[in-house]
KOLKE-28647 format. One record per residue (C-alpha): x, y, z; residue in three letters. Coordinates in pm, whole numbers, padded with zeros to 5 digits, always signed. Example, Ala and Ser with C-alpha at 12.3 -4.5 7.8 and 13.67 -1.06 7.14 Angstrom:
<sites>
+01230-00450+00780Ala+01367-00106+00714Ser
</sites>
This chain:
<sites>
+00000+00000+00000Met+00146+00363-00047Thr+00254+00677+00068Ser+00046+00855+00248Glu-00115+00742-00058Thr-00119+00369-00081Gly-00013+00031+00035Met+00195+00020-00276Thr+00048+00440-00276Ser+00209+00555-00283Asp+00431+00243-00556Ala+00360-00105-00681Gly+00554-00416-00750Thr+00755-00474-01065Ser+00569-00568-01382Ser+00684-00743-01698Asp+00680-00437-01921Ala+01032-00513-02041Gly+01247-00245-01877Ile+01481-00419-01640Thr+01795-00209-01615Ser+01942+00135-01655Asp+02080+00050-01997Thr+01785-00049-02210Gly+01514-00308-02252Thr+01512-00683-02226Ala+01400-00906-02509Gly+01433-00656-02789Gly+01622-00362-02937Pro+01659-00044-02738Ala+01394+00218-02800Ala+01491+00522-03004Ala+01608+00804-02778Pro+01412+01124-02743Val+01585+01379-02967Pro+01619+01641-02695Cys+01564+01678-02323Arg+01197+01739-02245Pro+01114+02057-02058Ser+01028+02010-01690Leu+00782+02181-01457Ser+00799+02101-01086Val+00471+02140-00897Val+00469+02173-00518Ile+00133+02179-00340Cys+00096+02329+00010Ala-00199+02385+00238Tyr-00076+02524+00572Thr+00169+02780+00713Val+00268+02516+00971Asp+00501+02364+00709Arg+00660+02694+00607Trp+01018+02590+00684Asp+00967+02257+00507Asp+00820+02436+00206Leu+01114+02674+00178Arg+01355+02379+00201Ala+01164+02196-00076Ala+01186+02498-00306Ile+01558+02545-00233Arg+01622+02182-00322Ser+01453+02226-00660Val+01643+02547-00733Arg+01971+02360-00674Ala+01899+02097-00939Gln+02126+02027-01234Arg+01979+02043-01488Pro+01746+02309-01348Pro+01371+02280-01380Ala+01224+02503-01649Asp+00969+02632-01400Glu+00863+02584-01039Ile+00494+02615-00956Val+00365+02647-00600Leu-00006+02574-00560Val-00162+02690-00233Val-00468+02486-00136Asp-00730+02731-00006His-00512+02893+00261Cys-00518+03274+00211Pro-00256+03332+00481Glu-00007+03099+00314Leu-00084+03237-00032Leu-00018+03595+00082Phe+00299+03502+00270Arg+00439+03303-00022Ala+00374+03583-00274Arg+00536+03837-00041Glu+00854+03641+00033Thr+00926+03382-00240Ile+01079+03498-00566Asp+01133+03312-00891Gly+00840+03074-00836Val+00498+03087-00997Arg+00251+03099-00707Ile-00117+03028-00762Val-00417+02936-00552Gly-00598+02606-00598Asn-00863+02672-00865Gln-01052+02348-00800Glu-01212+02178-00499His-01011+02185-00179Gln-00769+01896-00149Gly-00444+01763-00286Leu-00600+01631-00607Ser-00753+01969-00692Gly-00424+02143-00614Ala-00232+01906-00839Arg-00482+01958-01118Asn-00436+02332-01084Thr-00060+02288-01109Gly-00109+02075-01419Leu-00333+02338-01578Ala-00096+02631-01530Val+00232+02449-01604Ser+00398+02440-01944His+00661+02164-01923Gly+00659+01849-02132Asp+00704+01662-01804Val+00529+01754-01478Ile+00701+01644-01157Ala+00520+01654-00823Phe+00718+01709-00504Leu+00560+01722-00158Asp+00593+02047+00034Asp+00773+01859+00314Asp+01023+01677+00090Ala+01370+01779-00029Glu+01500+01657-00363Ala+01854+01522-00392Cys+02080+01729-00625Pro+02048+01496-00924Asp+01673+01443-00889Trp+01571+01617-01211Thr+01849+01450-01410Ala+01745+01104-01291Arg+01376+01165-01360Leu+01432+01305-01709Leu+01670+01026-01803Asp+01381+00781-01781Gly+01196+00962-02059Tyr+01457+00865-02318Arg+01227+00569-02384Asp+00911+00691-02558Gln+00707+00416-02393Arg+00774+00567-02051Val+00480+00787-01957Leu+00582+00846-01597Gly+00885+00822-01372Val+00874+00803-00994Gly+01154+00788-00743Gly+01272+00680-00401Leu+01128+00855-00094Val+01357+00832+00208Arg+01209+00889+00551Ala+01361+01181+00742Asn+01235+01107+01094Trp+01207+01421+01305Glu+01240+01233+01633Ala+01422+00926+01507Gly+01275+00609+01367Arg+01067+00418+01626Pro+01229+00082+01693Arg+00898-00096+01651Trp+00808+00062+01312Phe+00833-00207+01038Pro+01026-00093+00730Arg+00767-00277+00521Glu+00517-00015+00640Phe+00708+00303+00557Asp+00429+00375+00308Trp+00229+00473+00619Val+00440+00791+00640Val+00451+00846+00265Gly+00790+00686+00203Cys+00941+00398+00009Ser+00919+00069+00195Tyr+01104-00260+00209Arg+00966-00472-00073Gly+00993-00218-00354Leu+01237-00287-00639Pro+01594-00190-00561Glu+01676-00109-00924His+01505+00072-01209Arg+01186-00123-01279Ser+00834-00082-01416Pro+00571-00048-01142Val+00197-00014-01116Arg+00196+00323-00941Asn+00416+00579-00770Phe+00445+00733-00425Ile+00288+01077-00440Gly+00577+01264-00275Ala+00803+01196-00574Asn+00650+01129-00914Met+00640+01272-01265Ser+00439+01222-01584Phe+00430+01340-01941Arg+00194+01637-01926Arg+00009+01527-02239Ser-00083+01198-02073Glu-00218+01365-01759Leu-00431+01596-01972Leu-00554+01304-02182Ala-00687+01114-01878Val-00834+01423-01712Gly-00590+01459-01424Gly-00652+01346-01066Phe-00995+01254-00933Arg-01101+01518-00680Thr-01323+01273-00491Asp-01011+01080-00387Leu-00710+01179-00182Gly-00617+01408+00101Arg-00801+01718+00213Ile-00581+01892+00469Gly-00461+01632+00717Ser-00734+01373+00644Arg-00529+01051+00603Pro-00704+00916+00295Leu-00530+00854-00034Gly-00548+00637-00342Gly-00555+00919-00599Glu-00207+00841-00730Glu-00285+00471-00771Thr-00611+00543-00950Glu-00446+00794-01183Leu-00163+00555-01269Cys-00414+00282-01348Leu-00597+00514-01589Arg-00273+00619-01757Val-00171+00256-01806Ser-00516+00148-01926Ala-00520+00418-02193Arg-00195+00298-02352Thr-00147-00082-02335Pro+00231-00076-02379Asp+00281+00220-02144Ala+00556+00200-01884Val+00551+00367-01545Leu+00912+00355-01436Leu+01042+00346-01080Tyr+01388+00503-01063Glu+01531+00474-00709Pro+01819+00700-00811Gly+01574+00992-00828Ala+01556+01031-00452Ala+01395+01276-00210Val+01400+01304+00169Arg+01053+01322+00321His+01010+01489+00659His+00823+01265+00906Val+00701+01467+01207Pro+00699+01310+01550Ala+00317+01290+01557Arg+00327+01042+01268Arg+00568+00813+01449Ala+00303+00701+01698Thr+00109+00378+01731Trp-00221+00568+01703Thr-00128+00728+01372Tyr+00011+00398+01239Phe-00310+00211+01306Arg-00536+00490+01177Ala-00333+00531+00859Arg-00345+00159+00782Cys-00722+00159+00830Tyr-00759+00467+00609Ala-00550+00300+00340Glu-00792+00009+00334Gly-01083+00252+00293Leu-00900+00424+00008Ser-00827+00099-00173Lys-01196+00007-00162Ala-01282+00331-00343Val-01005+00278-00599Val-01139-00075-00660Ala-01481+00075-00728Arg-01339+00280-01015Tyr-01067+00052-01151Ala-01190-00294-01053Gly-01053-00509-00773Ala-00808-00688-01002Gly-00597-00390-01108Pro-00657-00198-00786Ala-00528-00478-00562Leu-00271-00652-00784Ala+00031-00502-00607Ser-00126-00544-00266Glu-00166-00916-00323Arg+00202-00946-00406Gly+00288-00735-00103Tyr+00087-00961+00130Leu+00226-01278-00027Arg+00588-01169-00034Ser+00696-00862+00165Ala+00496-00933+00480Ile+00597-01301+00517Pro+00960-01202+00461Arg+00923-00941+00735Ala+00818-01208+00985Phe+01100-01440+00877Val+01355-01158+00892His+01254-01082+01248Gly+01316-01440+01355Leu+01672-01450+01225Arg+01967-01374+01453Pro+02037-01002+01428Gly+01698-00932+01271Gly+01547-00590+01337Asp+01211-00721+01463Ala+01095-00714+01823Ser+00770-00836+01982Pro+00626-00489+01927Arg+00741-00486+01564Thr+00566-00817+01510Thr+00256-00672+01674Ala+00279-00375+01440Ala+00293-00605+01136Leu-00019-00787+01252Val-00197-00464+01345Thr-00105-00295+01018Gly-00230-00577+00798Val-00541-00628+01011Gly-00631-00258+01013Ser-00587-00229+00637Ala-00798-00538+00569Val-01068-00411+00806Leu-01065-00072+00637Gly-01101-00233+00297Tyr-01394-00447+00415Ala-01571-00143+00563Val-01500+00053+00247Gly-01642-00218+00025Arg-01957-00232+00238Leu-01993+00145+00202Arg-01952+00121-00174Val-02207-00163-00191Leu-02453+00025+00028Trp-02420+00336-00187Ser-02481+00134-00503Ala-02787-00037-00352Leu-02927+00294-00233Ala-02883+00447-00578Ser-03054+00149-00740Arg-03342+00168-00492Ala-03397+00535-00571Arg-03411+00452-00942Leu-03662+00171-00886Leu-03888+00360-00645Val-03876+00687-00834Gly-03987+01022-00691Pro-04157+01014-00353Ser-04532+01054-00340Ala-04643+01417-00349Gly-04306+01532-00477Gly-04223+01683-00811Pro-04259+01453-01114Pro
</sites>
């Protein structure tokens, strides 16, 4: 499951799309290179002045890139105080307010609408890009089949990593987790803190769904997964490429390193996956999660039993709690979806209430 966005949110498991290394494709000739470097817009979405220092650090990290981004766009999500402060103090960045519904999806769509780059990269307002981030992302677009490139998200724990926190569950805090590919590989979806797409593809599929994803600090997600599924469905031979060399450091505040947040986030992820399954079908929506449950989680238990393993009784409890909470959330979410569908069907069958308008 990912990122503050999915059990695999934020990123999925490797597929068989044919890209297996940094040097080309397997099973056939290398694709023709793109004749010139695509232009790049970096979109950063922010919603609160509480992350001001993080936001400034994120912008500085983008300004230090080589090659530089062609433009940096800051989208402020319905926070007049932050919008005013940013316009007064930040130079060299295009600053706009969210022109759609409140929430991360609407803010990203606004960034997409006002940007001009061939490639649109999304960076969280509390993440700092490594110096070669843009170079690593853009390198993936040498292959014309690649419609999106996402990268590694390292956790930058404010108060230190809790000893009990399983590395397989770093998606809970929006970061890359143990079980993702260690080398450049095709994936189902990206982690939202560090992802990019060809702008034309995002426009073609209509951008992010605004009825999915975060609004403020509400810990729901799934919008990145659902978007990636639509992008892939539109072009059968499309590749979404995970490039761990394109790394960012994601700030994890102390309040997210608690047992309460861990459990709530896992439950919310299950709810989110149920909604994604409603739109994309349970097969595509849960394909990576099945692999995660069959592979990464069993290995986590085995790893903890080995001499020198990093598991403790509380880590084992966290593994059980995390999986259980996510499964429960998914079950509740599916019941909600079913109930909504039944209620809609009943309204169609019954028709207008007696005495009401025709």
